[in-house]
C-alpha positions in Angstrom: 0.0 0.0 0.0 1.7 3.3 -1.1 1.8 5.8 1.7 -0.4 5.8 4.8 -4.1 4.8 4.4 -6.7 7.4 5.2 -8.0 6.9 8.8 -11.4 5.3 8.9 -11.6 5.0 5.2 -14.3 2.4 4.4 -13.5 0.3 1.4 -15.0 -2.7 -0.4 -12.2 -5.0 -1.3 -11.8 -8.3 -3.1 -10.1 -11.1 -1.2 -7.1 -12.7 -2.9 -5.6 -14.8 -0.3 -6.1 -15.7 3.4 -2.6 -16.0 4.8 -3.6 -16.4 8.5 -6.6 -15.6 10.6 -5.3 -12.0 11.1 -3.6 -11.5 7.7 -5.4 -11.2 4.4 -4.4 -10.1 0.9 -7.0 -7.9 -0.8 -7.4 -5.3 -3.6 -9.7 -2.3 -4.4 -9.6 -0.8 -7.8 -9.9 2.8 -6.3 -6.8 2.7 -4.0 -3.3 1.6 -4.4 -3.6 1.8 -8.2 -5.6 -1.3 -8.0 -2.7 -3.4 -6.8 -3.1 -6.0 -4.1 -2.2 -5.1 -0.5 -2.0 -6.9 3.0 -4.5 -6.2 5.7 -3.8 -7.0 9.3 -7.0 -7.6 11.0 -7.6 -5.6 14.0 -9.3 -6.6 17.3 -8.2 -10.2 17.4 -5.2 -12.1 18.8 -5.1 -15.3 16.7 -2.9 -18.4 17.1 0.0 -18.2 14.5 0.2 -20.8 11.7 2.4 -19.0 9.1 5.3 -21.0 8.0 7.8 -18.2 8.7 6.6 -18.1 12.4 8.9 -19.7 15.0 5.8 -21.2 16.5 4.5 -22.9 13.5 1.0 -24.3 13.8 0.1 -23.1 17.4 -2.7 -24.8 19.1 -6.1 -24.0 17.6 -4.4 -22.2 14.5 -6.1 -24.5 11.9 -9.4 -24.2 13.6 -9.1 -20.4 13.8 -8.4 -20.1 10.0 -11.2 -22.5 9.2 -13.5 -20.3 11.2 -12.5 -17.2 9.3 -13.1 -19.1 6.0 -16.8 -19.7 7.1 -17.2 -15.9 6.9 -15.0 -14.9 4.0 -13.5 -16.8 1.0 -10.9 -16.0 -1.6 -12.5 -14.4 -4.6 -15.3 -12.9 -2.5 -15.7 -9.4 -1.1 -15.6 -7.9 2.3 -15.7 -4.3 3.7 -12.7 -2.9 5.7 -12.3 0.4 7.7 -8.6 1.4 7.6 -6.9 2.6 10.8 -3.2 2.9 10.0 -0.2 0.9 8.7 2.1 -1.4 10.7 5.9 -1.7 10.7 5.6 -4.5 8.0 3.6 -2.4 5.6 0.3 -4.1 6.2 -2.9 -1.9 6.4 -4.4 -2.1 9.8 -8.2 -2.5 9.5 -11.3 -3.7 10.9 -13.1 -6.2 8.6 -16.7 -6.8 8.0 -18.9 -9.0 5.9 -20.8 -7.2 3.1 -23.8 -7.3 5.3 -22.0 -5.3 8.1 -21.3 -8.2 10.5 -18.0 -7.5 12.4 -16.0 -10.5 11.5 -13.6 -10.1 14.5 -16.4 -10.2 17.0 -17.8 -13.3 15.3 -14.4 -15.1 15.6 -14.1 -14.2 19.3 -17.7 -15.2 19.9 -17.1 -18.6 18.5 -13.9 -19.0 20.6 -11.7 -19.1 17.5 -9.5 -16.2 18.5 -8.8 -14.1 21.6 -9.8 -10.4 21.7 -6.8 -8.1 21.4 -6.1 -6.0 24.5 -7.2 -2.9 22.6 -10.5 -4.4 21.6 -12.5 -3.3 24.6 -15.7 -3.5 22.6 -15.5 -7.3 22.7 -14.8 -7.9 26.3 -18.4 -9.2 26.9 -18.2 -11.2 23.8 -15.1 -13.1 24.8 -16.4 -13.5 28.3 -19.6 -15.2 27.0 -17.5 -17.5 24.8 -15.4 -18.5 27.8 -18.4 -19.0 30.0 -20.0 -21.2 27.3 -16.8 -23.1 26.8 -17.0 -22.7 23.0 -14.1 -23.1 20.5 -10.7 -22.9 22.2 -12.5 -22.2 25.6 -13.5 -25.8 25.6 -10.0 -26.4 26.9 -9.2 -23.2 28.7 -5.9 -24.5 30.1 -4.5 -24.7 26.6 -5.4 -21.1 25.8 -2.6 -20.0 28.0 -0.2 -22.2 26.0 -1.0 -20.2 22.8 0.9 -17.4 24.5 4.4 -17.5 26.1 4.2 -17.1 29.9 6.8 -14.6 31.2 5.7 -14.6 35.1 2.9 -15.1 37.4 3.1 -12.1 39.5 -0.3 -12.0 41.1 -2.9 -14.8 41.7 -4.9 -15.5 38.6 -2.8 -13.2 36.4 -0.1 -13.9 34.0 2.4 -11.6 32.2 2.6 -13.0 28.7 4.0 -12.0 25.4 3.1 -13.3 22.0 6.0 -14.9 20.2 5.8 -12.3 17.4 5.9 -9.6 19.9 8.8 -11.0 22.0 11.2 -9.4 19.4 9.6 -6.0 20.0 9.9 -6.4 23.8 6.2 -5.8 24.3 4.7 -7.4 27.3 1.1 -7.4 28.6 -0.8 -8.8 31.7 -4.0 -10.8 31.4 -6.3 -12.4 33.9 -7.0 -16.0 33.5 -9.0 -18.9 35.0 -7.7 -20.2 38.4 -7.5 -23.7 37.0 -5.1 -22.6 34.3 -2.4 -21.8 36.9 -2.7 -25.3 38.6 
């Protein structure tokens, strides 16, 4: 994508390739000279499955991608709302079905991804998925294994870092189930 995308620009895009649950290659004839560009889906924290990832095929990665493919398919269209560009040149965007359904919230509701820490609008959605034991929440002790544990400083709290973020030295703290720490 040439330059920075306009903030909150709504675009209808054609899906060319689904790389991972949170990375999609798309195009729009009105932007980027009609060339394809990569979108990093905002609002989700998905298990990694990319071949260039050090943690190839993390637990639940295949199920997470399969769930995304029930919402969008290569060759079909979806709507995105652009936010920014990341260090890898990907356009950061929220993604929606053509009917306006928020795909990130659908994936979180099905227990196929975690909500990202910045996605405060999906806290209740994720809590409901946890409470209902759907998707990856059917085995809550394994959810922690998707992430690398740095320390357990307080009861029921872990400081964790995603493998991809370890290189950037970013760390965050999350609350988890008591039984996950046993």
